[in-house]
C-alpha positions as CSV (number, residue, x, y, z in Angstrom):
1,M,26.8,79.1,27.5
2,K,27.8,76.4,25.0
3,K,28.4,73.8,27.7
4,T,25.0,74.3,29.2
5,A,23.2,74.0,25.9
6,I,25.0,70.7,25.0
7,F,24.1,69.1,28.4
8,A,20.4,69.9,27.9
9,L,20.4,68.3,24.5
10,V,22.0,65.1,25.7
11,A,19.6,64.8,28.6
12,T,16.6,65.2,26.3
13,A,17.7,62.5,24.0
14,S,18.2,60.0,26.8
15,L,14.6,60.4,28.1
16,T,13.2,59.8,24.6
17,V,15.1,56.5,24.1
18,S,14.0,55.3,27.6
19,S,10.3,55.9,26.8
20,F,10.4,53.8,23.6
21,A,12.2,50.9,25.4
22,H,9.4,50.4,28.0
23,A,6.4,50.6,25.6
24,E,4.1,47.4,25.8
25,T,1.4,45.9,23.4
26,S,-1.5,43.7,24.6
27,V,-4.0,41.8,22.4
28,D,-6.7,39.2,23.0
29,Y,-7.8,36.1,21.0
30,R,-10.6,33.7,21.9
31,S,-10.8,29.9,21.3
32,N,-13.6,27.5,22.2
33,G,-14.1,24.4,24.3
34,S,-17.1,22.0,24.0
35,V,-18.4,18.6,25.1
36,E,-21.4,16.7,23.8
37,F,-23.4,14.0,25.6
38,V,-25.6,11.3,24.0
39,P,-28.0,8.8,25.5
40,N,-26.2,5.7,27.0
41,T,-27.5,2.4,25.7
42,D,-25.2,0.2,27.8
43,I,-26.5,-2.1,30.5
44,T,-26.1,-0.5,34.0
45,P,-24.8,-3.0,36.6
46,P,-26.5,-3.3,40.0
47,V,-25.3,-1.2,42.8
48,D,-25.4,-1.6,46.6
49,P,-28.9,-0.5,47.8
50,E,-27.5,0.8,51.1
51,N,-24.7,2.8,49.4
52,P,-25.4,3.2,45.7
53,D,-22.1,3.9,44.0
54,P,-21.7,3.4,40.2
55,E,-18.0,3.1,40.7
56,N,-18.4,0.0,42.9
57,P,-21.1,-2.2,41.4
58,V,-22.2,-5.4,43.1
59,T,-23.2,-8.9,42.0
60,P,-26.5,-10.0,43.6
61,I,-27.3,-13.7,44.0
62,D,-30.7,-15.0,42.8
63,P,-32.0,-17.4,45.6
64,T,-34.5,-19.0,43.2
65,D,-32.3,-19.6,40.2
66,P,-28.6,-20.8,40.4
67,E,-28.1,-19.5,36.9
68,G,-29.6,-16.1,37.6
69,P,-30.1,-13.3,38.0
70,N,-31.3,-12.1,34.6
71,P,-29.2,-9.3,33.1
72,G,-30.6,-5.8,33.2
73,T,-32.4,-4.3,30.2
74,Q,-30.6,-2.2,27.7
75,G,-30.4,1.6,28.3
76,P,-30.9,4.4,28.0
77,L,-34.1,3.9,30.2
78,S,-33.5,0.6,31.9
79,I,-34.5,-1.8,34.7
80,D,-31.1,-2.8,36.0
81,Y,-32.1,-5.3,38.6
82,A,-35.0,-6.6,40.8
83,S,-34.6,-9.0,43.7
84,S,-36.2,-12.4,43.4
85,L,-38.1,-13.3,46.6
86,D,-37.5,-16.5,48.7
87,F,-39.8,-17.0,51.6
88,G,-37.9,-20.0,52.9
89,V,-38.7,-23.5,53.8
90,N,-41.7,-23.7,56.3
91,K,-43.7,-26.3,58.2
92,I,-47.1,-27.0,56.9
93,S,-49.7,-25.2,59.1
94,T,-53.4,-25.0,59.4
95,K,-53.1,-21.6,61.0
96,N,-52.9,-18.2,59.3
97,E,-49.2,-17.6,58.8
98,T,-46.9,-14.8,57.5
99,Y,-43.5,-15.6,56.1
100,V,-40.7,-13.2,55.8
101,A,-38.5,-12.9,52.6
102,K,-34.9,-13.6,52.8
103,A,-32.6,-10.6,52.4
104,Q,-30.7,-10.0,49.1
105,E,-27.4,-11.9,49.2
106,L,-24.4,-10.5,47.4
107,S,-21.5,-12.4,45.9
108,D,-19.2,-11.1,48.6
109,G,-21.3,-12.8,51.3
110,R,-23.1,-9.7,52.6
111,Y,-26.9,-9.4,52.9
112,V,-28.7,-6.2,51.9
113,P,-32.4,-5.2,51.6
114,N,-34.3,-6.5,48.6
115,Y,-34.5,-3.8,45.9
116,V,-35.2,-2.8,42.4
117,Q,-32.9,-0.5,40.4
118,V,-33.7,1.9,37.5
119,T,-31.5,4.1,35.4
120,D,-32.5,7.0,33.2
121,N,-29.5,7.9,30.9
122,R,-31.6,9.5,28.2
123,G,-30.5,13.0,29.0
124,T,-34.0,14.4,28.4
125,N,-35.3,14.6,32.0
126,A,-38.6,13.5,30.6
127,G,-39.8,11.4,33.6
128,W,-40.9,7.7,33.8
129,I,-43.1,5.2,35.7
130,L,-42.1,1.9,37.2
131,Q,-44.9,-0.7,38.0
132,V,-44.9,-4.4,38.9
133,K,-47.5,-7.1,38.6
134,Q,-47.7,-10.7,39.9
135,N,-48.2,-13.2,37.1
136,G,-50.7,-15.5,38.9
137,Q,-51.0,-17.1,42.3
138,L,-48.2,-19.1,43.8
139,S,-48.7,-22.6,42.3
140,N,-47.2,-26.0,41.5
141,P,-48.8,-28.0,38.7
142,D,-47.2,-31.2,39.8
143,T,-48.9,-31.6,43.1
144,Q,-52.5,-32.3,44.2
145,H,-53.3,-28.9,45.7
146,Q,-51.8,-26.8,42.9
147,T,-52.5,-23.3,44.1
148,L,-51.9,-21.4,47.3
149,T,-55.4,-19.8,47.3
150,G,-55.6,-16.5,49.1
151,A,-51.8,-16.1,49.5
152,V,-50.7,-12.4,49.4
153,I,-47.3,-10.8,48.9
154,E,-46.8,-7.4,50.4
155,F,-44.0,-4.8,50.2
156,S,-43.5,-2.1,52.8
157,D,-41.0,0.4,54.2
158,S,-39.9,1.7,50.8
159,A,-36.9,4.0,50.6
160,V,-35.3,5.6,47.5
161,L,-31.7,6.5,47.0
162,G,-29.9,7.9,43.9
163,T,-26.4,8.5,42.6
164,Q,-26.8,12.0,41.2
165,D,-26.5,15.5,42.8
166,D,-29.1,18.2,42.3
167,V,-31.7,15.8,40.7
168,T,-35.2,15.6,42.1
169,P,-35.8,11.9,43.1
170,P,-38.8,9.9,41.9
171,S,-41.7,9.7,44.2
172,H,-43.0,6.3,45.6
173,P,-45.6,4.8,47.8
174,S,-44.5,3.6,51.2
175,G,-45.6,0.1,50.2
176,F,-47.9,-1.9,48.0
177,T,-49.7,-5.3,47.8
178,L,-49.4,-7.5,44.8
179,D,-52.5,-8.7,43.0
180,P,-52.2,-12.4,41.8
181,D,-55.0,-11.6,39.3
182,G,-52.5,-9.4,37.4
183,A,-53.4,-5.8,38.3
184,T,-50.3,-3.6,38.4
185,S,-48.9,-1.8,41.5
186,L,-47.0,1.5,41.3
187,V,-43.4,1.3,42.5
188,L,-41.7,4.6,41.4
189,Q,-42.8,7.6,39.4
190,A,-40.7,10.5,38.1
191,A,-42.4,13.6,36.7
192,D,-41.0,15.7,33.9
193,G,-37.7,17.1,35.2
194,E,-37.2,14.3,37.7
195,G,-35.5,11.0,38.1
196,A,-32.4,11.3,35.9
197,G,-29.5,8.9,36.7
198,T,-29.6,5.6,38.7
199,W,-32.1,5.0,41.5
200,V,-32.7,2.1,43.9
201,N,-35.9,1.5,45.7
202,R,-35.1,-0.7,48.7
203,F,-37.5,-2.3,51.1
204,G,-36.8,-2.2,54.8
205,E,-33.6,-3.2,56.4
206,V,-31.8,-6.5,56.9
207,D,-33.2,-7.9,60.2
208,G,-31.2,-8.8,63.2
209,D,-30.3,-12.3,62.0
210,G,-28.6,-10.7,59.0
211,T,-30.4,-12.8,56.4
212,S,-34.1,-11.8,56.4
213,N,-36.1,-8.8,55.3
214,S,-39.4,-8.4,57.1
215,A,-40.5,-5.5,54.8
216,I,-41.5,-8.1,52.2
217,T,-44.0,-10.8,53.4
218,L,-46.1,-13.7,52.2
219,S,-49.3,-14.3,54.1
220,V,-51.1,-17.6,53.6
221,P,-54.5,-18.5,55.1
222,G,-54.6,-21.5,57.4
223,K,-57.5,-22.9,55.5
224,T,-55.5,-23.2,52.3
225,P,-54.2,-26.7,51.7
226,K,-50.4,-27.0,51.3
227,D,-48.7,-30.0,49.9
228,Q,-45.1,-31.0,50.4
229,A,-43.9,-29.0,47.4
230,T,-42.4,-25.7,46.2
231,Y,-45.0,-23.1,45.0
232,R,-43.8,-20.5,42.6
233,T,-44.9,-17.3,40.8
234,T,-43.2,-14.6,38.7
235,L,-43.2,-10.8,38.9
236,T,-43.1,-8.5,35.9
237,W,-41.5,-5.1,36.4
238,N,-42.5,-2.6,33.7
239,L,-40.7,0.7,33.1
240,S,-42.4,3.1,30.7
241,D,-41.2,6.5,29.4
242,V,-44.6,8.1,30.3
243,P,-43.8,10.9,32.9
244,A,-45.8,11.0,36.1
245,N,-48.1,14.0,36.8
246,K,-46.5,16.5,39.2
């Protein structure tokens, strides 16, 4: 009887020690993570209008100014670049003629469509409008027939590409005709909630010869006198923070 009682006591003590040895305690504690973004006031470099990639900017060549092009405007809502237009060297004609713009040349020797680039780094998604106007008729003050009366510059085959995911792109007309008397033409418009990031509006494609862009043309009446001279005008691109109507 005594041996049996002692065995039972030892067995009970062993079970109790084992239960305390395997007991576990689990607690939780929470910390935080955050990141803040502010409007970016840097100048945004031009990108390739056929494959816009901010990680691989390009250097366009201005065919009308060996010292150009002008740098883009300061952010956070900026015009980064707009192609200058070169309609080439042409024979004087008494017929109605249409001349095609040269394509945009890049510093690496490639030709891409002429384009304009806009960036919205405000972070407000507030929308914007881009317009352009021609500052007077093509002219040359140093020649007898100083103005190309009736000449018309026309843009067509507009296409918009962006660099952001899940952002509604700005809307745009398929084309527009410039008014040498100074009326503005709509190029791009982003309503409230649209148009964040970098956007290019390119016109047409590079033609078969690799250096021309028939989506931008200059039409000159045959009855307009032309002297042996270079006729010039300027374009003003205006970007405003007024959102377009949806």
